[in-house]
C-alpha positions as a printed Julia matrix, in Angstrom:
250×3 Matrix{Float64}:
   0.23   0.42    0.12
   1.5    3.31   -0.73
   0.35   6.55    0.27
  -0.34   9.08   -2.61
  -1.08  13.08   -2.3
  -2.76  14.61   -5.52
  -2.82  18.06   -6.27
  -5.37  19.5    -8.57
  -5.54  23.13   -9.99
  -8.3   25.79  -10.59
  -8.91  24.45  -14.35
  -9.79  20.74  -12.79
 -12.41  21.73  -10.39
 -14.06  24.22  -12.24
 -17.29  22.94  -13.16
 -19.41  19.9   -11.53
 -18.07  17.92  -14.71
 -14.6   18.14  -13.84
 -14.84  17.64   -9.96
 -16.66  14.24  -11.23
 -14.19  13.13  -13.44
 -10.63  13.76  -10.65
 -13.16  11.7    -8.78
 -13.02   8.97  -10.68
  -8.84   9.34  -10.71
  -9.16   9.11   -8.13
 -10.85   6.28   -7.25
  -8.58   5.0    -9.08
  -5.78   5.52   -7.33
  -7.69   4.65   -3.67
  -9.04   1.36   -5.95
  -4.93   0.57   -6.15
  -5.14  -0.03   -2.48
  -3.68   3.71   -1.74
  -3.65   6.14    0.92
  -5.12   9.01   -0.52
  -4.69  12.26    0.12
  -5.56  15.55   -2.24
  -5.2   18.72   -2.27
  -7.4   21.15   -4.24
  -7.48  24.36   -6.02
 -10.19  27.29   -5.46
 -12.53  26.41   -8.81
 -11.93  28.46  -11.78
 -11.02  32.47  -10.62
 -12.41  32.5    -7.89
 -10.25  33.99   -6.51
 -10.05  36.55   -8.66
 -13.29  37.26   -8.83
 -13.31  37.55   -4.07
 -10.55  39.78   -4.66
 -12.37  41.35   -7.23
 -15.71  41.93   -4.65
 -13.24  43.26   -2.36
 -11.71  45.6    -3.12
 -14.97  47.18   -4.89
 -16.0   47.49   -1.18
 -12.56  48.24    0.16
  -9.93  49.56   -2.16
  -7.44  49.8     1.02
  -8.38  45.88    2.37
  -6.71  44.27    6.28
  -4.4   41.53    4.86
  -6.18  39.22    7.77
  -9.92  40.25    6.02
  -8.67  39.01    2.62
  -7.4   35.45    4.17
 -10.64  35.0     6.04
 -12.17  35.93    1.82
  -9.66  34.33   -0.16
  -9.41  31.09    1.83
 -13.6   30.22    1.39
 -12.53  29.49   -2.43
 -10.14  25.85   -1.35
 -13.19  25.1     0.95
 -15.25  25.32   -1.35
 -13.62  22.78   -4.02
 -13.17  19.86   -1.27
 -16.76  20.23    0.16
 -18.07  19.65   -3.29
 -15.49  17.08   -4.25
 -15.65  15.11   -0.96
 -19.54  15.11   -1.52
 -19.22  13.78   -5.58
 -16.75  10.25   -3.8
 -19.76   9.91   -1.83
 -22.42   9.46   -4.23
 -19.52   7.1    -5.93
 -19.42   5.08   -2.42
 -16.67   6.55   -1.39
 -16.09   7.32    2.3
 -14.49  11.02    2.08
 -13.63  14.29    4.57
 -12.8   17.51    4.01
 -10.84  19.02    6.17
  -9.01  23.07    6.0
  -6.04  24.07    6.06
  -5.94  24.64    9.98
  -7.82  21.21   10.13
  -5.02  19.64    8.52
  -2.28  21.0    11.28
  -1.01  23.55    8.74
   0.79  25.78   10.75
   2.15  29.73    9.29
   3.64  32.31    9.71
   1.56  35.42    9.68
   2.33  37.26    6.92
  -0.95  37.41    5.52
  -1.77  36.96    1.55
   2.2   35.63    1.89
   2.61  33.34    4.47
   4.89  30.64    4.4
   4.72  27.25    6.18
   6.5   26.56    9.67
   4.76  23.17   10.42
   2.67  20.56    9.44
   0.97  18.78   11.69
  -0.24  15.69    9.91
  -2.29  13.25   13.02
  -5.89  14.12   11.3
  -5.1   13.28    8.25
  -3.83  10.3     9.86
  -6.35   9.39   11.87
  -8.7   10.01    8.67
  -6.56   7.65    6.51
  -6.57   4.51    9.16
 -10.07   5.29    8.81
  -9.93   3.87    5.42
 -11.41   7.5     3.85
 -10.26  10.02    1.17
  -9.38  12.95    2.97
  -9.38  16.22    0.78
  -7.89  19.08    2.01
  -7.87  23.02    0.93
  -4.41  23.95   -0.65
  -3.05  27.63   -0.86
  -3.95  28.0     3.48
  -3.44  27.71    7.47
  -3.09  29.6    10.0
  -0.8   31.02   12.12
   0.03  31.24   15.66
  -3.06  33.21   16.92
  -5.43  31.47   14.94
  -6.04  33.17   11.71
  -6.23  31.72    8.86
  -3.6   32.81    6.09
  -3.4   32.01    2.83
   0.12  30.76    0.8
   0.26  33.22   -2.33
   0.77  32.26   -6.08
   1.84  28.3    -6.11
   0.4   27.94   -2.44
  -1.78  24.91   -3.4
   1.62  22.73   -5.03
   3.79  24.44   -1.69
   1.03  22.54    0.6
   0.74  19.64   -1.5
   4.49  18.82   -0.69
   4.44  20.01    2.54
   1.87  17.49    3.33
   4.03  14.43    1.04
   6.99  15.7     3.21
   5.17  15.41    6.51
   3.21  12.07    5.8
   6.42   9.95    4.5
   4.03  10.15    1.27
   5.22   7.36   -1.52
   4.37   9.98   -4.3
   3.43  13.21   -5.05
   1.69  14.28   -8.04
   0.58  17.81   -9.18
  -1.76  17.46  -11.75
  -2.36  20.2   -14.0
  -3.91  21.48  -17.78
  -0.19  20.38  -19.19
   0.68  17.35  -19.19
   4.44  17.43  -18.28
   7.25  19.75  -18.3
   8.13  21.02  -21.62
  11.16  22.51  -22.83
   9.51  25.29  -23.8
   6.05  26.63  -23.51
   4.13  24.05  -25.94
   1.36  26.52  -26.89
   3.36  28.69  -27.97
   6.23  26.86  -29.56
   5.12  23.89  -31.61
   8.46  22.1   -31.33
   9.1   21.72  -27.59
   9.59  18.58  -26.59
   8.1   16.86  -22.98
  11.33  15.97  -20.68
  10.65  12.47  -18.65
  12.23  13.5   -15.98
  13.9   16.65  -14.48
  16.11  18.22  -12.06
  14.74  20.49   -9.02
  17.8   22.4   -10.0
  16.37  22.4   -13.47
  12.94  23.02  -12.27
  13.97  26.05  -10.61
  15.5   27.83  -12.39
  12.66  27.14  -15.52
  10.24  29.0   -12.5
  12.22  32.07  -11.3
  12.6   31.93  -15.3
   8.77  32.6   -15.89
   7.59  28.97  -15.98
   4.44  28.35  -14.8
   4.11  24.71  -14.0
   5.97  25.09  -10.81
   6.02  27.55   -8.32
   9.69  27.75   -7.72
   9.04  27.51   -3.17
   6.76  24.21   -4.52
  10.39  22.85   -5.85
  12.26  24.52   -2.93
  10.32  22.32   -0.87
  10.56  19.29   -2.52
  14.21  19.71   -3.26
  14.78  20.04    0.95
  12.75  17.46    1.77
  14.12  14.65   -1.33
  10.0   14.47   -2.53
   9.82  13.46   -6.27
   6.95  15.63   -7.59
   4.84  13.23  -10.81
   3.91  16.43  -13.09
   0.68  15.41  -15.06
  -1.96  16.1   -16.59
  -5.97  15.61  -15.48
  -7.25  15.73  -18.69
  -5.27  13.13  -20.89
  -4.33   9.58  -19.1
  -0.26   9.48  -20.45
   2.73   9.6   -17.8
   3.82  13.05  -16.48
   7.5   14.48  -15.87
   9.14  13.38  -13.31
  11.09  16.19  -11.16
  13.5   15.16   -8.42
  16.89  14.5    -7.57
  18.86  13.52  -10.3
  21.97  13.88   -9.22
  21.36  11.46   -6.11
  20.12   8.83   -9.06
  23.33   9.2   -11.07
  25.16   8.13   -7.67
  23.99   5.75   -6.64
  23.2    3.56   -9.89
């Protein structure tokens, strides 16, 4: 039995049809005899819409209240997905960032993860449940909700994988892996089977949108291999991992 952490972005949970689709992928992973933790982003442009509403009412909002508002987007996603899994006959539970034990700094809208205490997740996994965790969020030392900024859900997934000592961390996106260039702009771009943390970090810092640099740095620190996969096409993705260690081992 493997422990898998799967992360799905906003386009993957944009509507009911897509939520049903990712739930079928999650069910397949669970039916393979695995324990499954799923990190979800907010649906589509939910975060942008919430931000627009906030700025309409207050052009100079406080960070605390913004984070209180913005964390609701991911909570909608995880509860809808858990309801979908229940209808499919699976036991599932949704947890907010703070319920999942994610502790952060109090840098509102750009908080950093300080620690993860996964006891609640482990308890639910032991019950045989699929666990959905809200990405992009946590709680500070004073109990205030916080958000992690751009790439926050990817960072959440890697942090959970490290804390749980997961066997697999898969990041599902709208592309089927990491390419030598943006395949939507360059038809000659080719998909990589694997890439080192260092090379991926360099691409992220030069504008590649596949993984945020904070996510890659965290994965490298804890040596968590990441598979970047498509949530729309069932094909192998790209592994982001420590290739130097592999070469030495061989």
